C-alpha positions in Angstrom: 0.0 0.0 0.0 1.0 3.6 -0.5 1.3 5.6 2.7 1.8 9.4 3.2 3.7 10.3 6.3 5.0 13.3 8.3 8.0 12.8 10.5 10.8 14.6 12.3 14.4 13.8 11.4 17.5 13.8 13.7 18.1 17.6 13.1 14.5 18.4 14.2 13.4 19.2 10.6 9.9 18.1 9.5 9.8 15.6 6.6 6.7 14.9 4.5 7.0 12.1 2.0 5.4 8.8 0.7 6.5 5.2 1.4 5.3 1.9 0.0 4.9 -0.9 2.5 2.7 -4.0 3.2 1.2 -2.3 6.2 1.5 0.7 8.6 3.6 -1.3 11.1 6.3 -2.2 8.6 6.4 1.3 7.3 6.8 2.7 10.9 9.7 0.2 11.5 11.5 1.2 8.3 11.1 4.9 9.0 12.4 4.5 12.6 15.4 2.6 11.2 16.1 5.6 9.0 16.2 7.8 12.1 12.8 9.4 11.6 10.2 10.0 14.3 6.8 9.6 12.6 4.1 12.1 13.7 1.4 11.1 11.2 0.9 8.3 8.6 -2.1 7.3 6.6 -3.0 5.3 3.5 -3.4 7.2 0.2 -5.7 6.4 -2.7 -4.3 5.8 -6.2 -0.9 6.9 -5.1 -2.0 10.5 -4.3 -0.9 12.0 -1.1 -4.3 13.2 0.2 -7.6 14.1 -1.0 -8.1 17.8 -1.9 -10.2 18.4 1.2 -7.6 16.8 3.4 -4.8 18.7 1.7 -6.7 22.0 2.2 -7.3 21.2 5.9 -3.7 20.2 6.4 -2.5 23.4 4.7 -4.8 25.5 6.9 -3.6 23.7 10.1 0.1 24.1 9.0 -0.4 27.9 8.8 -2.2 28.4 12.1 -0.3 30.3 14.7 -0.8 30.9 18.5 1.2 33.0 20.9 3.0 31.2 23.7 0.8 33.1 26.2 -2.4 31.8 24.5 -0.9 28.3 24.3 -0.2 28.3 28.1 -3.8 29.5 28.7 -5.2 26.7 26.4 -3.2 24.0 28.1 -4.0 25.2 31.7 -7.7 25.5 30.9 -7.8 22.0 29.3 -5.9 20.6 32.3 -8.3 22.2 34.8 -11.4 21.0 33.0 -10.2 17.4 32.6 -9.0 17.3 36.2 -12.4 18.4 37.3 -14.0 15.4 35.6 -15.1 16.9 32.3 -15.0 14.9 29.1 -12.5 16.1 26.5 -15.0 17.2 23.8 -17.1 19.4 26.1 -13.9 20.8 27.6 -12.6 21.8 24.2 -16.0 23.4 23.3 -15.9 25.4 26.5 -12.4 26.6 25.7 -13.5 27.6 22.1 -16.3 29.8 23.5 -13.7 31.8 25.4 -11.4 32.5 22.5 -11.9 35.7 20.5 -9.4 35.0 17.6 -11.3 33.3 14.8 -8.2 31.3 13.9 -7.9 29.9 17.4 -11.6 29.1 17.5 -11.3 27.2 14.2 -8.3 25.3 15.6 -10.2 24.1 18.7 -13.3 23.3 16.7 -11.2 21.4 14.2 -9.8 19.3 17.1 -13.4 18.6 18.3 -14.4 17.4 14.8 -11.3 15.1 14.7 -12.1 13.7 18.1 -15.7 13.0 17.1 -14.4 11.2 14.0 -12.4 8.9 16.2 -8.9 10.5 16.3 -7.0 10.9 19.5 -6.2 14.3 20.9 -2.5 13.9 20.0 -3.4 13.0 16.4 -5.7 16.0 16.2 -3.1 18.4 17.6 -0.5 17.1 15.1 -2.4 18.9 12.4 -1.2 22.2 13.8 2.6 21.9 13.9 3.2 25.6 14.3 1.2 25.6 17.5 1.8 22.2 19.0 5.3 20.9 18.3 6.4 17.3 18.4 7.3 17.5 22.1 3.8 18.8 23.0 2.0 16.1 21.0 4.4 13.4 22.3 3.6 14.3 25.9 -0.1 14.4 25.1 0.2 11.0 23.5 2.0 9.6 26.6 -0.8 10.9 28.7 -3.4 9.2 26.6 -1.5 5.9 26.6 -1.1 6.0 30.4 -4.6 7.3 31.1 -3.0 10.3 32.9 -3.8 13.1 30.4 -4.7 15.7 33.0 -1.4 15.2 34.8 0.5 15.4 31.6 -1.3 18.6 30.6 -0.3 20.0 34.0 3.4 19.2 33.2 3.0 20.8 29.8 1.5 23.9 31.2 4.4 24.2 33.7 7.0 23.6 31.0 5.4 26.3 28.7 5.1 28.7 31.7 8.8 28.3 32.4 9.6 28.9 28.7 7.5 32.0 28.7 9.1 33.3 31.8 12.6 32.9 30.3 11.4 34.6 27.1 9.9 37.5 29.1 13.2 38.0 31.0 15.2 38.1 27.7 12.8 40.5 26.2 12.8 42.7 29.2 16.6 42.7 29.4 17.0 43.7 25.7 14.2 46.3 25.4 15.8 49.1 27.4 19.3 48.9 25.7 17.6 48.6 22.3 15.6 51.8 23.1 18.7 53.6 24.2 20.6 52.7 21.0 17.6 53.8 18.8 17.4 57.1 20.6 21.1 57.8 20.4 21.2 56.9 16.7 18.3 59.2 16.0 19.9 62.1 17.9 23.2 61.7 15.9 21.3 61.5 12.6 19.3 64.6 13.4 22.5 66.5 14.2 24.3 65.3 11.0 21.4 66.1 8.7 20.1 69.4 10.2 22.3 70.9 12.9 25.9 70.4 11.6 25.2 71.8 8.1 24.0 75.1 9.6 27.1 75.4 11.7 29.1 74.6 8.5 27.5 77.5 6.7 28.3 79.8 9.6 31.9 78.8 9.8 32.3 79.2 6.1 30.8 82.7 6.1 33.1 83.8 9.0 36.2 82.1 7.6 36.9 80.4 11.0 39.9 78.0 11.2 38.5 74.5 12.0 40.1 71.7 14.0 40.3 68.2 12.5 37.3 66.8 14.3 35.1 69.6 13.1 36.2 69.1 9.5 35.5 65.4 9.8 31.9 66.1 11.1 31.2 68.7 8.4 32.5 66.3 5.7 30.4 63.5 7.0 27.3 65.7 7.1 28.0 66.7 3.4 28.3 63.1 2.3 25.1 62.1 4.1 23.1 65.0 2.8 24.5 64.6 -0.7 24.2 60.8 -1.0 21.3 60.2 1.5 19.7 57.7 -1.0 22.7 55.4 -0.7 22.4 55.4 3.1 18.6 54.9 2.8 19.4 51.6 1.2 21.3 50.3 4.2 18.1 49.6 6.3 16.6 47.8 3.2 19.8 45.8 2.9 19.7 44.9 6.5 16.1 43.9 6.2 17.0 41.7 3.3 19.8 40.0 5.3 17.3 39.4 8.2 14.8 37.9 5.7 17.5 35.5 4.3 18.5 34.6 7.9 14.9 33.9 8.9 13.3 32.5 5.8 16.0 30.3 4.2 17.3 27.0 5.6 21.0 28.1 5.0 20.4 31.4 6.7 18.7 29.8 9.7 21.5 27.2 10.0 24.2 30.0 9.9 22.4 31.9 12.6 22.0 28.8 14.7 25.7 27.9 14.4 27.1 31.4 15.1 24.8 33.1 17.6 26.4 31.2 20.4 29.8 32.6 19.5 28.9 36.3 20.0 31.0 37.7 22.8 29.1 37.8 26.1 25.7 37.3 24.5 26.8 34.0 23.0 27.3 32.5 26.4 23.8 33.5 27.4 22.4 32.0 24.1 24.2 28.7 24.8 22.9 28.5 28.3 19.3 29.2 27.2 19.6 26.3 24.7 21.0 24.1 27.5 18.1 25.0 29.8 15.5 24.4 27.0 17.0 21.0 26.1 17.2 19.8 29.7 13.6 20.8 30.4 12.2 19.3 27.2 14.2 16.0 27.6 13.4 15.7 31.3 9.7 16.4 30.7 9.5 13.7 28.0 11.4 11.1 30.1 9.2 12.0 33.1 6.2 11.3 30.9 7.4 7.7 30.3 8.6 8.5 26.8 11.5 6.2 25.8 14.9 7.8 26.3 16.0 7.4 22.6 12.6 8.8 21.4 12.9 11.6 23.9 16.3 12.5 22.6 15.0 12.6 19.0 12.2 14.9 20.0 14.5 17.1 22.0 16.8 17.8 19.0 14.2 20.3 17.8 15.2 22.8 20.5 18.1 24.0 18.3 19.8 23.4 14.9 23.2 24.4 16.3 25.7 21.9 14.9 27.7 21.8 18.2 24.6 20.7 20.1 23.5 18.3 17.3 26.8 16.6 17.6 26.2 16.3 21.3 22.8 14.8 20.6 24.4 12.2 18.3 26.9 11.4 21.1 24.0 11.0 23.6 22.1 8.7 21.2 25.2 6.6 20.8 25.9 6.5 24.6 22.3 5.3 25.3 22.5 2.7 22.5 25.8 1.3 23.8 24.7 1.3 27.4 27.0 4.1 28.6 25.9 7.0 30.9 24.9 10.2 29.2 26.5 12.5 31.8 30.0 11.4 30.6 29.2 12.4 27.1 27.8 15.7 28.2 30.9 16.5 30.3 33.2 15.5 27.4 31.3 17.9 25.1 32.3 20.9 27.2 28.9 22.5 26.6 27.5 21.8 30.1 28.9 22.9 33.4 30.4 20.1 35.6 27.8 20.6 38.4 25.0 20.0 35.8 26.7 16.8 34.6 27.1 15.6 38.2 23.4 16.2 38.9 22.5 14.1 35.8 25.0 11.4 36.8 23.3 11.1 40.2 19.9 10.7 38.5 21.3 8.0 36.2 22.7 6.1 39.2 19.5 6.4 41.2 17.2 5.7 38.3 15.5 9.1 38.5 16.9 10.6 35.3 13.7 12.5 34.6 13.7 14.3 37.9 17.5 15.0 37.6 17.0 16.6 34.2 14.1 18.8 35.5 16.2 19.8 38.5 19.1 20.7 36.3 16.8 22.7 34.1 15.6 24.6 37.1 19.2 25.3 38.1 19.9 26.5 34.6 16.9 28.8 34.7 18.2 30.4 37.9 21.7 30.7 36.5 20.3 32.2 33.3 18.3 34.8 35.2 21.4 35.9 37.0 23.4 36.0 33.8 20.6 38.0 32.0 20.7 40.6 34.9 24.5 40.8 34.7 24.5 41.3 30.9 21.8 43.9 31.3 23.9 45.8 33.9 26.9 45.7 31.6 25.1 46.7 28.4 23.0 49.6 29.8 26.0 51.7 31.1 28.0 50.8 28.0 25.3 52.2 25.7 25.0 55.3 27.9 28.7 55.9 27.8 29.0 55.5 24.0 25.9 57.7 23.5 27.4 60.4 25.8 30.8 60.2 24.2 29.3 60.6 20.7 27.0 63.4 21.5 29.6 65.1 23.7 32.2 64.7 20.9 29.9 66.3 18.4 29.1 69.2 20.7 32.8 69.9 21.5 33.7 69.7 17.8 31.0 72.3 17.0 31.7 74.7 19.8 35.6 74.7 19.7 35.8 76.9 16.6 33.4 79.3 18.2 35.5 79.5 21.4 38.6 80.1 19.2 36.8 82.8 17.3 35.7 84.5 20.6 39.2 84.4 21.9 40.6 85.9 18.7 38.1 88.8 19.0 39.1 89.5 22.6 
């Protein structure tokens, strides 16, 4: 039979292809042997991937988005309703009535229709990959398999809340320095385009001897005002580079590989990846997902090649019966005390709890590091802004002081 499947490869990328096999079980076994974690598989008719209606529905689901805040709210509400004894379909209908966004209402109603047609909740959620990633659906599937869905949703809500807290801290730490840089850049541009040329006209009419710094500023102002259209292309070029970095696979890979190498900020980026990996991996293992399968799902936290090599090493260590903590320590990516905490969990058989504990420690360390970076960046920006504005002011007023002294 011809089967259409969607899966996640070892690098965390989604794969959507077709495979021919006697049955679904054989197809799943072959795909697992190729290192793919299958998220959806179904038989096709006449070799076609899906019917037009199904394709339309899949495309709509693939484009649906939901903010992390709304996702936390959805998960918490579903947990509360199920824990109180509500059936899943009435719970989803109650949540849909609370949403205002038509896209979110359609998402929940689509899940309700899928459940009424016989699909499981995890299978229904898999149709919305931009909202519910493979980790989310795997934990839901584990909850369904163990008849502990409310407890698993509680874990998911906690994990998402932690992620949101980290994101808020990073946003709060970068907002003020970014505002300072925008303000300082705007002030300098206004002076170069409007203030300095007027001073230049005055100095020319008075035939005042100018120091080197003043000549440099006047020359820079002339270039900017004369060739402003060239400089106007710079933001467009920067926007193009950002688009390439975000929208193309090669650009995203380059950013993933190099953002951890930026001085000071790179260390923070690396530690945030570590915390996200430990929490995702620990949550999956704690939900009774197999260690190898949990590792495959956890790869999606980053495409950074250094971490992907670590994941390969961890996969090999588990397969060969070695402890993961040794591989993590050898990689040099994790601090020794984190490796020791995980080693203790491996020895005591509580690896899931050890990973979550390590993730909590990383979150505390990251919070302290974010505060430190913020305290370093803010005064640095203020110093640079003050030096630039002060240098411009001194360069403009020095000729006037010289002219006044000559008159006296």
